[in-house]
C-alpha positions in Angstrom: 8.5 -4.9 14.4 10.2 -6.3 17.5 9.0 -9.8 16.8 10.4 -9.6 13.3 13.7 -8.4 14.6 13.9 -11.2 17.1 13.2 -13.7 14.3 16.0 -12.3 12.2 18.5 -12.5 15.1 17.6 -16.1 15.9 17.6 -17.2 12.2 21.0 -15.5 11.7 22.7 -18.2 13.8 21.0 -20.9 11.8 22.2 -19.3 8.5 25.8 -19.3 9.7 25.6 -23.0 10.5 24.0 -23.9 7.2 26.6 -21.8 5.3 29.5 -24.0 6.7 27.9 -27.1 5.3 27.5 -26.1 1.7 28.8 -28.4 -1.1 31.2 -27.0 -3.7 28.6 -26.8 -6.5 26.0 -24.9 -4.4 25.9 -22.0 -6.8 26.1 -23.8 -10.1 23.6 -22.5 -12.7 22.1 -20.1 -10.2 22.8 -16.8 -12.1 20.6 -17.9 -15.1 18.0 -19.7 -13.0 18.7 -23.1 -14.7 19.4 -24.6 -11.2 15.7 -24.4 -10.7 14.5 -27.3 -12.8 11.1 -27.9 -11.2 8.5 -27.7 -14.0 5.8 -26.8 -11.5 7.5 -23.4 -11.1 8.2 -22.5 -14.7 5.6 -19.8 -15.0 6.6 -18.2 -11.7 10.3 -18.1 -12.7 9.3 -16.6 -16.1 7.3 -13.8 -14.3 10.2 -13.1 -11.9 12.5 -12.8 -14.9 10.0 -10.6 -16.7 9.9 -8.2 -13.7 13.7 -8.3 -13.5 13.3 -8.7 -9.8 16.4 -10.9 -9.4 18.8 -9.7 -12.0 21.7 -11.6 -10.4 19.8 -14.9 -10.4 18.6 -17.1 -7.6 19.7 -15.3 -4.3 21.7 -16.8 -1.5 20.9 -17.2 2.2 17.1 -16.7 1.8 14.1 -18.7 2.5 11.9 -18.7 -0.6 8.2 -19.6 -1.0 7.5 -20.0 -4.7 4.0 -20.6 -6.0 3.2 -23.2 -8.6 2.2 -22.5 -12.1 -1.4 -23.4 -11.3 -1.6 -21.1 -8.3 -0.1 -18.2 -10.3 -2.7 -18.8 -13.0 -5.5 -18.7 -10.3 -4.6 -15.1 -9.3 -3.7 -13.8 -12.8 -6.6 -15.3 -14.8 -9.9 -14.1 -13.4 -8.3 -13.6 -9.9 -7.5 -10.6 -7.8 -4.6 -9.4 -9.9 -5.7 -7.5 -13.1 -4.5 -9.1 -16.3 -4.7 -8.5 -20.0 -5.8 -12.0 -21.1 -7.4 -15.2 -19.9 -4.3 -17.1 -21.2 -1.4 -17.3 -18.8 1.1 -17.6 -21.6 -0.2 -14.4 -23.2 -0.1 -12.6 -19.9 3.6 -13.6 -19.4 4.5 -12.4 -22.9 2.8 -9.0 -22.7 4.4 -5.8 -21.2 3.1 -4.9 -17.7 2.0 -1.4 -16.8 4.1 0.0 -14.0 1.4 -0.1 -11.4 0.8 -3.9 -12.0 4.6 -4.6 -12.2 5.4 -2.7 -9.0 2.7 -4.4 -7.0 3.9 -7.8 -8.3 7.3 -6.9 -7.1 5.8 -6.5 -3.6 4.0 -9.8 -3.9 7.2 -11.7 -4.8 9.2 -9.9 -2.0 6.5 -11.1 0.3 7.5 -14.6 -0.7 11.1 -14.2 0.4 12.5 -14.1 3.9 16.0 -12.8 4.7 16.5 -15.4 7.5 19.0 -17.8 5.9 18.0 -21.2 4.5 15.5 -22.2 7.2 14.0 -25.7 7.5 10.3 -26.4 8.1 11.0 -27.4 11.7 12.7 -24.1 12.4 9.9 -22.1 10.9 7.3 -24.0 12.9 9.2 -23.2 16.1 9.2 -19.5 15.2 5.7 -19.3 13.9 6.1 -15.9 12.3 8.3 -15.4 9.3 9.5 -11.8 8.6 9.6 -11.1 4.8 11.9 -9.0 2.7 8.9 -6.7 2.0 9.3 -5.2 5.4 8.5 -5.5 9.2 4.8 -5.0 8.7 4.5 -7.9 6.2 5.0 -11.2 7.9 3.9 -14.8 7.1 2.7 -17.4 9.6 4.1 -20.9 9.3 2.5 -24.0 11.0 2.5 -27.7 10.9 -0.2 -29.2 8.7 -2.6 -32.0 9.4 -0.7 -34.7 7.6 2.7 -35.9 8.4 5.4 -33.8 6.8 2.9 -31.1 5.6 2.9 -27.5 6.6 0.9 -24.3 5.9 2.0 -20.7 5.2 -0.6 -18.0 5.8 -0.7 -14.5 4.3 -2.2 -11.2 5.4 -5.6 -12.3 4.4 -5.4 -15.4 6.6 -5.4 -17.7 3.5 -3.1 -20.7 3.9 -0.9 -22.3 1.2 0.2 -25.9 1.6 3.8 -27.0 1.4 6.2 -29.7 2.4 9.8 -29.7 3.6 12.1 -27.3 1.7 14.7 -28.2 -0.8 18.1 -26.6 -1.0 18.6 -24.2 -3.9 21.7 -22.0 -4.5 22.4 -21.6 -0.8 18.7 -20.8 0.0 15.7 -22.9 1.1 12.9 -23.4 -1.3 9.3 -24.2 -0.3 7.0 -24.9 -3.2 3.5 -23.6 -2.2 0.1 -24.2 -3.8 -1.2 -20.6 -3.5 0.0 -17.1 -4.2 0.4 -15.2 -0.9 -0.8 -11.6 -0.9 0.4 -9.0 1.6 -2.9 -7.1 1.7 -6.6 -7.8 1.6 -6.9 -6.5 -2.0 -4.5 -6.0 -4.9 -5.0 -2.2 -4.8 -3.8 -2.1 -1.2 -0.5 -3.9 -2.0 2.4 -1.4 -1.8 4.0 -0.2 -5.0 7.7 -1.2 -5.1 9.7 0.0 -8.1 12.9 -1.8 -9.2 15.2 0.5 -7.3 13.3 -0.1 -4.1 13.1 -3.8 -4.7 16.9 -4.0 -5.1 17.2 -2.0 -1.8 14.9 -4.4 0.1 16.7 -7.4 -1.3 20.3 -6.4 -1.0 20.6 -3.1 0.8 22.0 -1.5 -2.5 20.7 1.6 -4.2 18.6 2.6 -1.2 17.0 6.0 -1.0 14.2 7.6 0.9 11.3 5.1 0.9 8.4 5.7 -1.4 6.2 2.6 -0.7 2.6 3.2 -1.4 3.0 6.2 -3.7 1.2 6.1 -7.0 3.5 5.8 -10.0 3.9 9.1 -11.9 1.8 9.5 -15.0 3.5 10.4 -18.3 4.7 14.0 -18.4 3.6 14.6 -14.8 5.6 17.3 -13.1 6.3 17.9 -9.4 4.1 20.6 -7.9 5.7 24.1 -7.8 6.9 25.4 -4.5 4.7 28.0 -2.9 5.6 31.7 -3.5 7.2 33.3 -0.4 5.0 35.5 1.7 5.4 39.2 1.1 7.5 41.1 3.6 5.6 43.1 6.2 5.1 46.8 5.4 7.4 49.2 7.1 6.0 51.0 10.1 5.0 54.7 9.4 
């Protein structure tokens, strides 16, 4: 946790510097996601919209790692994330059960870092990237083998490849070729409902944390409080 806090402090200075250099049209078309025109990310953007994870649009002052359509398909079709079809378009058009949706919320929060719009060089210098998902869920960023290439590694030690970030709505966007997972298996990924996701992203609507709790089944009631113990009998 201390390492993540240090990273946040160091990156905060960088974010302030970047903020002073923004052009006038930085936030144009950010609210409806149309500022993100990269066709490689169309399916990822569609899933984020489906989850309603970013209701205000593309966020400001973050570093984002967004997986390509092909990498999203690799985990949703025959991959570690349970799905209802072998067709990605069908998966994206079908309703998601809460358990799947809440874990996907956690997966995408794991792809976001509240450290300002960082560059690849800054991330290489730090090495560890604290994510929005929480202090126990960090990424590792390193220089790649080729010039101008980099790797981002998840909790499983699996590395995604990327290049220098582009600027998007006041944030930095790294396009990556793998989906990053914050746990060894999908079942171990924390459950993050929409209210908790909003809290982690913005600090709004926060309440007592409930990460890791199973979603309630339909009609499930809270357990009744135990009956009070009987009063001791009076002495004869």
